[in-house]
C-alpha positions, 0 to 999 in steps of 0.5 A: 942682143943677138941679131936674125933676118927678117923675112925680107933679109933685114937683121932682127935683134934679139932683146931681153927686157929688164923684166925677163932678165930678172925672172932669168936671174930669179930662176937661176937663184932657184936652180942653184939653191935647190939643184946645184950648178950642173943643173943651171949649166944644163939649162942654159945650155938648152936656153941657148938652143931655143934662143938660136932657134928662135933666132935662126928660123923663121918660126912663130910659136904659139900665142899665149892665151889671148894675147899678141905674144907669143910663147916658146917653150925652153923646158917642160917648166919654163917658157919665154913670152916674147913679142915680134916688132917690125925689127926686133923680137923682145923676150918679155918674161920668163914663166914657170909653166906649173905656176897657176895660170891666171897668175902667169896670165895676170903677170904676162898682160899687166902693164909695166 
């Protein structure tokens, strides 16, 4: 869990939900199987930079298609869907940007 300050200077947590962790593990497995460890290392370096930007900047990214969730582009292939609560940023899903958009929308909007 990471922390950032909200607009009033209070610390905010960055929280990975179980679903987002599972999505990330599946992506890691896919990358290792198809592209090798160097690609995974490069991906994690990019991911850490993007999370740091979310954590350290007062940025709010575009809303995800008709929802209250926001989309953080990680690579051209993957995005993180997150929500902002009063004191926390919840990372909800990691999605494949090239997957059928309707499938991604249904994945994000269905209640777990």
